[in-house]
C-alpha positions in Angstrom: -19.2 41.9 -152.3 -22.1 39.5 -152.6 -21.2 36.0 -153.8 -23.9 33.5 -154.8 -23.0 30.0 -153.7 -26.0 28.2 -155.0 -23.8 25.2 -155.9 -21.4 25.1 -153.0 -18.2 23.0 -153.1 -18.8 19.8 -151.1 -16.0 18.2 -149.1 -16.3 15.1 -147.0 -14.7 14.5 -143.6 -12.7 17.4 -142.0 -14.2 20.9 -141.8 -12.4 23.8 -143.4 -9.2 24.6 -141.6 -9.3 27.6 -139.2 -7.6 29.2 -136.3 -8.6 27.5 -133.0 -10.8 29.8 -130.8 -12.3 29.7 -127.3 -15.9 28.9 -127.7 -18.8 29.8 -125.4 -22.0 27.9 -125.2 -24.3 28.6 -128.2 -27.9 27.7 -127.7 -30.0 26.8 -130.7 -32.8 29.3 -131.2 -36.0 28.8 -133.0 -38.5 31.5 -133.9 -41.8 31.1 -132.2 -44.9 32.8 -133.6 -46.1 34.9 -130.6 -49.7 36.1 -130.9 -51.6 38.5 -128.6 -51.0 41.8 -126.8 -51.6 41.1 -123.1 -49.4 42.8 -120.5 -47.7 40.4 -118.1 -47.7 40.7 -114.3 -46.2 38.3 -111.9 -47.3 37.2 -108.5 -45.1 35.7 -105.8 -45.1 31.9 -105.6 -43.8 29.0 -103.7 -40.3 27.8 -103.1 -39.8 24.2 -104.3 -37.7 21.8 -102.3 -34.5 20.7 -104.1 -35.9 17.2 -104.6 -39.5 16.4 -105.4 -41.3 13.4 -103.9 -43.2 12.2 -106.9 -42.0 9.0 -108.5 -39.7 6.2 -107.3 -36.5 7.3 -108.9 -33.8 9.2 -106.9 -31.2 11.6 -108.3 -28.1 9.9 -109.6 -25.9 13.0 -109.7 -27.6 16.2 -108.7 -26.4 19.4 -110.3 -28.8 21.8 -108.6 -27.5 23.8 -105.7 -29.7 25.8 -103.3 -33.5 26.1 -103.4 -35.5 25.8 -106.6 -38.0 28.7 -106.8 -41.0 29.5 -108.9 -43.5 32.4 -109.5 -47.0 32.2 -110.9 -47.8 34.4 -113.8 -51.2 36.1 -113.7 -51.0 36.5 -117.5 -49.4 33.7 -119.5 -46.1 34.0 -121.3 -45.2 32.6 -124.7 -41.4 32.7 -124.5 -38.4 33.8 -122.5 -35.1 35.5 -123.6 -32.3 37.5 -122.0 -32.5 41.3 -122.6 -29.6 43.5 -121.3 -29.0 41.1 -118.4 -32.6 40.7 -117.4 -35.2 38.0 -118.2 -37.8 39.1 -120.7 -41.0 37.1 -120.5 -42.7 37.6 -123.9 -46.3 37.7 -125.0 -46.7 39.0 -128.5 -45.9 42.7 -128.7 -45.4 43.2 -125.0 -43.5 41.6 -122.2 -42.2 41.8 -118.6 -38.7 42.2 -117.4 -37.7 40.0 -114.5 -34.5 40.0 -112.4 -32.8 36.7 -112.7 -31.4 36.4 -109.2 -34.7 36.6 -107.3 -37.4 36.6 -110.0 -38.4 40.1 -109.0 -40.6 41.9 -111.6 -38.9 45.1 -112.9 -41.6 46.4 -115.2 -43.3 46.0 -118.6 -41.9 46.7 -122.0 -43.2 47.0 -125.5 -46.5 48.2 -126.9 -49.1 47.0 -129.4 -50.2 48.6 -132.6 -53.3 48.0 -134.6 -53.2 46.5 -138.1 -50.9 44.1 -139.8 -47.5 45.1 -138.5 -44.3 43.1 -139.0 -42.9 40.8 -136.3 -39.6 42.3 -135.2 -37.4 40.3 -132.8 -33.9 40.4 -131.3 -31.2 38.2 -132.6 -29.2 36.5 -129.8 -25.5 37.2 -130.4 -26.1 40.0 -132.8 -27.1 43.1 -130.8 -26.9 45.4 -133.8 -29.4 43.4 -135.8 -33.1 42.6 -135.5 -35.1 40.1 -137.5 -38.1 41.5 -139.4 -40.9 39.1 -140.7 -43.8 40.5 -142.6 -46.8 38.2 -142.8 -48.6 39.0 -146.0 -51.2 37.3 -148.3 -48.7 36.9 -151.1 -46.0 35.4 -148.8 -43.9 36.1 -145.8 -40.9 38.5 -146.4 -37.8 38.1 -144.3 -35.5 41.1 -143.7 -33.0 42.3 -141.1 -32.8 45.7 -139.5 -29.4 47.2 -138.5 -28.2 50.0 -136.3 -26.8 52.9 -138.3 -24.3 55.5 -137.2 -27.1 57.5 -135.6 -28.0 54.5 -133.5 -31.3 54.0 -135.4 -32.6 50.7 -136.8 -32.7 50.8 -140.6 -34.7 48.2 -142.5 -32.7 46.3 -145.1 -33.7 44.7 -148.4 -35.9 41.6 -148.6 -33.7 38.5 -148.2 -36.3 35.9 -149.1 -40.0 35.6 -149.6 -41.6 32.3 -148.5 -45.0 30.8 -148.6 -47.0 31.6 -145.5 -46.7 28.0 -144.1 -43.0 27.8 -144.9 -41.6 30.4 -142.5 -43.2 28.6 -139.5 -41.1 25.5 -140.5 -37.9 27.3 -141.3 -35.0 28.0 -138.8 -32.8 30.7 -137.4 -31.6 33.3 -137.1 -28.4 32.0 -135.4 -25.3 34.2 -134.9 -21.6 33.5 -134.6 -18.2 34.5 -136.0 -19.5 37.9 -137.1 -22.3 36.5 -139.2 -26.0 35.7 -138.9 -27.6 32.7 -140.7 -31.2 32.3 -141.6 -32.8 29.3 -143.2 -35.9 29.4 -145.3 -37.9 26.3 -146.3 -38.6 26.2 -150.0 -41.9 25.2 -151.5 -39.8 22.6 -153.3 -36.6 21.1 -152.1 -34.0 22.5 -151.6 -34.4 25.5 -149.3 -32.2 28.5 -149.0 -29.7 29.6 -146.3 -28.6 33.3 -146.2 -25.5 34.6 -144.4 -25.6 38.3 -143.5 -23.1 40.5 -141.6 -23.8 40.7 -137.9 -22.8 44.4 -138.0 -24.3 45.8 -141.2 -26.9 43.3 -142.1 -25.5 43.1 -145.6 -25.9 39.9 -147.6 -22.7 37.9 -147.6 -23.7 34.5 -149.2 -26.7 32.7 -150.3 -26.7 28.9 -150.3 -29.1 26.2 -151.5 -29.4 23.5 -148.9 -31.5 20.4 -148.4 -32.5 20.3 -144.8 -36.3 19.7 -144.9 -38.8 21.1 -142.4 -37.8 22.4 -139.1 -34.0 21.8 -139.4 -31.6 22.4 -136.6 -29.1 25.2 -136.8 -26.4 26.4 -134.3 -23.6 28.9 -134.7 -20.5 30.0 -132.9 -17.1 31.5 -133.8 -16.4 28.5 -136.2 -19.5 29.2 -138.3 -22.9 27.6 -138.7 -23.7 23.9 -138.2 -26.8 22.3 -139.7 -28.7 19.0 -139.6 -32.1 17.5 -140.3 -34.6 17.6 -137.4 -37.5 15.4 -136.4 -40.0 18.1 -135.4 -42.3 17.4 -138.4 -41.5 13.7 -138.6 -38.5 11.9 -140.0 -36.5 14.2 -142.3 -33.6 11.9 -143.2 -34.4 9.4 -145.9 -32.0 6.9 -144.3 -28.9 8.9 -143.6 -28.6 12.1 -141.6 -26.0 14.7 -142.6 -24.2 17.2 -140.4 -23.1 20.2 -142.5 -20.8 23.1 -141.6 -20.1 26.5 -143.2 -17.3 28.8 -141.9 -17.9 32.5 -141.6 -17.5 34.4 -145.0 -16.9 31.1 -146.8 -18.7 29.9 -150.0 -17.9 26.3 -149.1 -20.4 23.9 -147.4 -18.6 21.0 -145.7 -20.2 17.6 -145.0 -18.7 16.7 -141.6 -20.6 13.5 -140.9 -23.0 11.1 -142.4 -24.8 8.6 -140.2 -27.8 6.3 -140.4 -30.9 7.8 -138.8 -34.3 9.4 -139.2 -33.4 12.8 -137.8 -31.9 14.7 -134.9 -33.8 15.9 -131.8 -31.5 18.8 -131.0 -28.1 20.3 -131.9 -25.8 22.3 -129.5 -22.3 23.8 -129.8 -20.2 24.5 -126.7 -16.6 24.3 -125.6 -15.3 23.5 -129.2 -17.6 20.5 -129.5 -20.8 19.6 -131.3 -23.5 17.7 -129.5 -26.7 16.1 -130.9 -29.3 13.5 -130.2 -29.9 11.2 -133.2 -32.9 9.0 -133.7 -32.6 5.7 -135.6 -35.2 3.2 -136.6 -34.7 -0.3 -135.3 -36.9 -3.4 -135.2 -38.3 -2.6 -131.8 -39.1 1.0 -132.7 -37.0 4.2 -132.3 -33.5 4.2 -130.8 -31.7 7.3 -129.6 -28.1 8.2 -128.9 -26.4 11.3 -127.6 -23.3 12.0 -129.7 -20.4 14.4 -129.1 -18.0 15.5 -131.9 -14.9 17.6 -132.0 -15.5 20.8 -134.0 -12.1 20.9 -135.6 -11.7 17.2 -136.7 -15.3 16.0 -136.8 -14.2 13.0 -134.7 -16.7 11.3 -132.4 -15.6 11.2 -128.7 -18.8 9.6 -127.4 -22.0 7.9 -128.7 -24.2 7.1 -125.6 -27.6 5.5 -125.5 -30.4 7.9 -124.5 -31.8 6.1 -121.4 -33.5 9.0 -119.7 -34.3 11.4 -122.5 -37.7 12.0 -124.2 -38.3 9.8 -127.2 -40.0 11.0 -130.4 -43.7 11.7 -129.7 -46.5 12.6 -132.1 -45.3 12.5 -135.8 -41.7 12.1 -134.5 -41.6 15.6 -132.8 -38.4 16.4 -131.0 -37.4 18.3 -127.9 -34.8 20.9 -126.8 -32.0 21.1 -124.3 -30.4 24.0 -122.5 -27.0 24.5 -120.8 -23.4 24.3 -121.9 -20.2 22.2 -121.7 -19.4 24.0 -118.4 -22.7 23.1 -116.6 -23.9 20.1 -118.6 -27.1 20.0 -120.7 -30.6 19.8 -119.3 -34.1 19.0 -120.4 -37.4 17.9 -119.1 -38.6 14.2 -119.4 -41.4 12.0 -118.3 -40.4 9.9 -115.3 -39.9 6.3 -116.5 -40.0 3.7 -113.8 -37.0 1.3 -114.1 -35.2 3.7 -116.4 -36.8 2.0 -119.5 -35.6 3.2 -122.9 -37.7 5.5 -125.0 -38.2 2.7 -127.6 -40.1 0.5 -125.2 -42.1 2.9 -123.1 -45.1 4.8 -124.2 -46.1 8.2 -123.0 -48.5 8.4 -120.1 -50.7 11.5 -119.5 -50.3 12.9 -116.0 -47.0 11.2 -115.4 -44.4 13.0 -113.2 -41.9 15.2 -114.9 -38.2 15.3 -114.0 -35.2 17.4 -114.8 -32.5 15.4 -116.6 -28.8 16.3 -117.0 -26.6 15.2 -119.8 -22.9 14.9 -119.0 -20.9 17.0 -121.6 -17.9 14.6 -121.5 -19.7 11.2 -121.8 -23.3 11.8 -122.8 -24.5 9.9 -119.8 -27.8 11.1 -118.4 -28.8 11.5 -114.7 -32.0 12.4 -113.1 -31.6 15.7 -111.1 -35.0 15.9 -109.4 -38.8 15.4 -110.0 -41.1 18.4 -110.2 -44.2 18.5 -107.9 -47.3 17.5 -109.8 -48.9 20.8 -108.9 -46.3 22.6 -111.1 -46.1 20.3 -114.1 -47.3 17.0 -115.4 -46.8 15.1 -118.6 -49.1 15.9 -121.5 -48.5 13.4 -124.4 -50.0 15.8 -127.0 -47.2 18.3 -126.6 -43.4 18.5 -127.1 -41.5 18.0 -123.8 -39.4 21.2 -124.0 -39.6 23.8 -126.8 -36.7 26.1 -127.8 -38.5 29.3 -126.6 -39.6 27.8 -123.3 -36.3 27.7 -121.4 -32.8 29.1 -121.2 -29.6 28.8 -119.2 -28.2 32.1 -117.9 -25.4 32.6 -115.3 -25.6 29.8 -112.8 -29.3 28.9 -113.2 -31.8 27.4 -115.5 -35.1 29.2 -116.2 -38.1 27.3 -117.4 -41.6 28.3 -118.4 -44.1 25.5 -117.6 -47.8 24.6 -117.4 -49.3 22.2 -115.0 -51.8 21.0 -117.7 -49.9 21.3 -121.0 -46.3 20.0 -120.6 -44.2 21.7 -123.3 -46.8 23.9 -124.9 -47.5 27.5 -124.3 -48.7 29.9 -123.2 -47.1 29.2 -119.8 -48.4 30.0 -116.3 -45.2 29.4 -114.1 -41.6 30.5 -114.2 -39.1 28.2 -112.4 -35.5 29.0 -111.5 -33.2 26.1 -111.0 -29.7 26.9 -109.6 -26.9 24.8 -111.1 -23.2 24.3 -110.4 -20.4 24.0 -112.9 -19.2 20.8 -111.3 -19.7 17.7 -113.4 
């Protein structure tokens, strides 16, 4: 039965009580607009040494094990996902399947149709659903498709219709606890959040929420967690709010309020919530990595961001990949002397390093520096986008460009083995 929770009950402090569960890493996904219909093919490429030579810094606590390998893409990719245990390099309506262990190409998938066709994409964590976005002159319609008893995808009703610009600055879908959540940016605040069944695609709840442009959503067995982002500039007026909704609940819970401009990323793993919050101080922007307990909302670390990317153009953020078992990873510009983001400006062409965030303390360490031939800093682009990289098995997979750090399409695929040791 559908229940409209346009005016949800607000509680402060502790999230709604629930049975403790064992949580697996949940990586925040964001829908990228993939354009073009070019088939991908991959050529063999070099093996990178475990440690690069560019820059003066040395690794503090390496997590990579074994050789780091890469392949050059003869046709650029716009994103990477996991599909039935294989890597799927995407380019619009087509893609290439790659074996994770050795980056061997397995074949092409997908086809292109002429005309204005809907964009249909998989939903991580909800294999029986697909997201369907139809871009039309009167607005973008958002629907889900679900598998019926005959194992065929059936298109469901329209969940929301947004202005053309609005969907590109919305968020989701994210899946967890038997539900899928999708956020739509409203032409006027607030926006709307819909919860649908991960099995049938049926609408469960509809909420009105104030999250601004490009918010951050993550979900696991405990439900969906939400906060304001910084992708389009500061979204918090002066205080950032972390919200939570349990599966099949009409109650939105305010877990935390903290001074800030916005959050750069949000991750759930191992029963904990992780985020990077940006605060305005006299000297500029100041960042901290924060870890919270999912059940109590209590903070177990608040660590300065010494090696992480600072807000760039218009306050745009960055993404991380990984889990509480492996640690979290991102790409960052190499900063001599480990200067903080608030005091160091971006330098085009600077070396790029892989940085690890310890899941127990928030402390960051430099893993290694990439050779300049593979990737260099480009200050006009976001350091790491959500569709550019993923963690799968015991390795990280990153799409990079040597000339446009963070932006696609991408010309190289890199595999970085990692260990579960902290």
